[in-house]
ZADO-1210 file (C-alpha; in nm, 4 decimals, padded with zeros to 6 digits):
<atoms>
<atom x="13.6999" y="20.8575" z="-13.5022" code="UNK" pos="1"/>
<atom x="13.3622" y="21.0112" z="-13.4337" code="UNK" pos="2"/>
<atom x="13.0532" y="20.7974" z="-13.4558" code="UNK" pos="3"/>
<atom x="12.6952" y="20.9059" z="-13.5067" code="UNK" pos="4"/>
<atom x="12.6291" y="20.8941" z="-13.1339" code="UNK" pos="5"/>
<atom x="12.9195" y="21.1367" z="-13.0790" code="UNK" pos="6"/>
<atom x="12.7541" y="21.3822" z="-13.3135" code="UNK" pos="7"/>
<atom x="12.4386" y="21.3746" z="-13.1048" code="UNK" pos="8"/>
<atom x="12.2148" y="21.1788" z="-13.3375" code="UNK" pos="9"/>
<atom x="12.0767" y="20.9891" z="-13.0384" code="UNK" pos="10"/>
<atom x="11.9171" y="20.7091" z="-13.2389" code="UNK" pos="11"/>
<atom x="12.1111" y="20.4170" z="-13.0937" code="UNK" pos="12"/>
<atom x="11.8630" y="20.3589" z="-12.8107" code="UNK" pos="13"/>
<atom x="11.5660" y="20.3830" z="-13.0432" code="UNK" pos="14"/>
<atom x="11.7203" y="20.1349" z="-13.2889" code="UNK" pos="15"/>
<atom x="11.7977" y="19.8990" z="-13.0040" code="UNK" pos="16"/>
<atom x="11.4424" y="19.9099" z="-12.8736" code="UNK" pos="17"/>
<atom x="11.2939" y="19.8678" z="-13.2205" code="UNK" pos="18"/>
<atom x="11.5208" y="19.5794" z="-13.3203" code="UNK" pos="19"/>
<atom x="11.4842" y="19.4045" z="-12.9857" code="UNK" pos="20"/>
<atom x="11.1089" y="19.4386" z="-12.9854" code="UNK" pos="21"/>
<atom x="11.0521" y="19.3897" z="-13.3542" code="UNK" pos="22"/>
<atom x="10.9245" y="19.0355" z="-13.3320" code="UNK" pos="23"/>
<atom x="10.7717" y="19.0594" z="-12.9847" code="UNK" pos="24"/>
<atom x="10.5759" y="19.3795" z="-13.0475" code="UNK" pos="25"/>
<atom x="10.4966" y="19.3150" z="-13.4092" code="UNK" pos="26"/>
<atom x="10.7177" y="19.6016" z="-13.5307" code="UNK" pos="27"/>
<atom x="10.8786" y="19.4643" z="-13.8455" code="UNK" pos="28"/>
<atom x="11.1605" y="19.6415" z="-14.0254" code="UNK" pos="29"/>
<atom x="10.9132" y="19.7510" z="-14.2923" code="UNK" pos="30"/>
<atom x="10.6699" y="19.8860" z="-14.0329" code="UNK" pos="31"/>
<atom x="10.6036" y="20.2522" z="-13.9653" code="UNK" pos="32"/>
<atom x="10.8164" y="20.2692" z="-13.6479" code="UNK" pos="33"/>
<atom x="11.1272" y="20.1293" z="-13.8165" code="UNK" pos="34"/>
<atom x="11.0782" y="20.3297" z="-14.1363" code="UNK" pos="35"/>
<atom x="11.0407" y="20.6488" z="-13.9320" code="UNK" pos="36"/>
<atom x="11.3677" y="20.5697" z="-13.7516" code="UNK" pos="37"/>
<atom x="11.5342" y="20.5116" z="-14.0880" code="UNK" pos="38"/>
<atom x="11.4033" y="20.8476" z="-14.2054" code="UNK" pos="39"/>
<atom x="11.5449" y="21.0177" z="-13.8938" code="UNK" pos="40"/>
<atom x="11.8788" y="20.8444" z="-13.9450" code="UNK" pos="41"/>
<atom x="11.8981" y="20.9531" z="-14.3089" code="UNK" pos="42"/>
<atom x="11.8056" y="21.3111" z="-14.2170" code="UNK" pos="43"/>
<atom x="12.0744" y="21.3162" z="-13.9470" code="UNK" pos="44"/>
<atom x="12.3385" y="21.2041" z="-14.1967" code="UNK" pos="45"/>
<atom x="12.2093" y="21.4603" z="-14.4444" code="UNK" pos="46"/>
<atom x="12.2170" y="21.7371" z="-14.1833" code="UNK" pos="47"/>
<atom x="12.5451" y="21.6603" z="-14.0072" code="UNK" pos="48"/>
<atom x="12.7696" y="21.4657" z="-14.2419" code="UNK" pos="49"/>
<atom x="12.6880" y="21.4857" z="-14.6137" code="UNK" pos="50"/>
<atom x="12.3993" y="21.4884" z="-14.8562" code="UNK" pos="51"/>
<atom x="12.2289" y="21.1521" z="-14.8252" code="UNK" pos="52"/>
<atom x="11.9706" y="21.0374" z="-15.0774" code="UNK" pos="53"/>
<atom x="11.7475" y="20.7383" z="-15.0094" code="UNK" pos="54"/>
<atom x="11.9592" y="20.5263" z="-15.2442" code="UNK" pos="55"/>
<atom x="12.2809" y="20.6243" z="-15.0675" code="UNK" pos="56"/>
<atom x="12.1224" y="20.5581" z="-14.7291" code="UNK" pos="57"/>
<atom x="12.0332" y="20.2050" z="-14.8376" code="UNK" pos="58"/>
<atom x="12.3960" y="20.1502" z="-14.9419" code="UNK" pos="59"/>
<atom x="12.5277" y="20.2907" z="-14.6138" code="UNK" pos="60"/>
<atom x="12.2990" y="20.0773" z="-14.4016" code="UNK" pos="61"/>
<atom x="12.3941" y="19.7684" z="-14.6033" code="UNK" pos="62"/>
<atom x="12.7422" y="19.8124" z="-14.4533" code="UNK" pos="63"/>
<atom x="12.5940" y="19.7683" z="-14.1052" code="UNK" pos="64"/>
<atom x="12.5200" y="19.4045" z="-14.1824" code="UNK" pos="65"/>
<atom x="12.8913" y="19.3423" z="-14.2354" code="UNK" pos="66"/>
<atom x="12.9671" y="19.3463" z="-13.8631" code="UNK" pos="67"/>
<atom x="13.0037" y="19.5255" z="-13.5346" code="UNK" pos="68"/>
<atom x="13.2730" y="19.7627" z="-13.6566" code="UNK" pos="69"/>
<atom x="13.0364" y="19.9307" z="-13.8996" code="UNK" pos="70"/>
<atom x="12.7361" y="19.9016" z="-13.6714" code="UNK" pos="71"/>
<atom x="12.9466" y="20.0528" z="-13.3942" code="UNK" pos="72"/>
<atom x="12.8975" y="20.3953" z="-13.5496" code="UNK" pos="73"/>
<atom x="12.5330" y="20.3732" z="-13.4418" code="UNK" pos="74"/>
<atom x="12.5273" y="20.1335" z="-13.1493" code="UNK" pos="75"/>
<atom x="12.8099" y="20.0504" z="-12.9090" code="UNK" pos="76"/>
<atom x="12.9230" y="19.6877" z="-12.9585" code="UNK" pos="77"/>
<atom x="12.8138" y="19.5860" z="-12.6075" code="UNK" pos="78"/>
<atom x="12.4568" y="19.6961" z="-12.6893" code="UNK" pos="79"/>
<atom x="12.4293" y="19.5375" z="-13.0337" code="UNK" pos="80"/>
<atom x="12.1858" y="19.2588" z="-13.1033" code="UNK" pos="81"/>
<atom x="12.2541" y="18.9904" z="-13.3659" code="UNK" pos="82"/>
<atom x="11.9666" y="19.1127" z="-13.5861" code="UNK" pos="83"/>
<atom x="12.0264" y="19.4854" z="-13.5499" code="UNK" pos="84"/>
<atom x="12.2325" y="19.5541" z="-13.8638" code="UNK" pos="85"/>
<atom x="11.9921" y="19.3617" z="-14.0834" code="UNK" pos="86"/>
<atom x="11.6933" y="19.5309" z="-13.9179" code="UNK" pos="87"/>
<atom x="11.8334" y="19.8806" z="-13.9838" code="UNK" pos="88"/>
<atom x="11.9242" y="19.7902" z="-14.3425" code="UNK" pos="89"/>
<atom x="11.5776" y="19.6505" z="-14.4073" code="UNK" pos="90"/>
<atom x="11.4119" y="19.9532" z="-14.2476" code="UNK" pos="91"/>
<atom x="11.6192" y="20.1828" z="-14.4678" code="UNK" pos="92"/>
<atom x="11.5193" y="19.9903" z="-14.7798" code="UNK" pos="93"/>
<atom x="11.1533" y="19.9962" z="-14.6760" code="UNK" pos="94"/>
<atom x="11.1712" y="20.3698" z="-14.6096" code="UNK" pos="95"/>
<atom x="11.3268" y="20.4290" z="-14.9515" code="UNK" pos="96"/>
<atom x="11.0542" y="20.2199" z="-15.1172" code="UNK" pos="97"/>
<atom x="10.7858" y="20.4099" z="-14.9247" code="UNK" pos="98"/>
<atom x="10.9201" y="20.7348" z="-15.0695" code="UNK" pos="99"/>
<atom x="10.9301" y="20.5878" z="-15.4197" code="UNK" pos="100"/>
</atoms>
């Protein structure tokens, strides 16, 4: 099964850096950096997989909190951080709220 990284989305490293540095660098999930990553992720889904509204993106990213199997589409299990799924979900929700 193809994951996002196989399709060339290339966001797994950026998510990892953002989630890992969120607390240390003051980059919360509802900050500009994370919301911009969420926007890129939604656009990649929209461009390469299927039409993806903000509401649908929030639902999709909520699945990432469920565990490494779902998160594995974005980030290989060996590179996942415990907070990463929640961080991406929260960034997606913040991005959707920013867009109204």
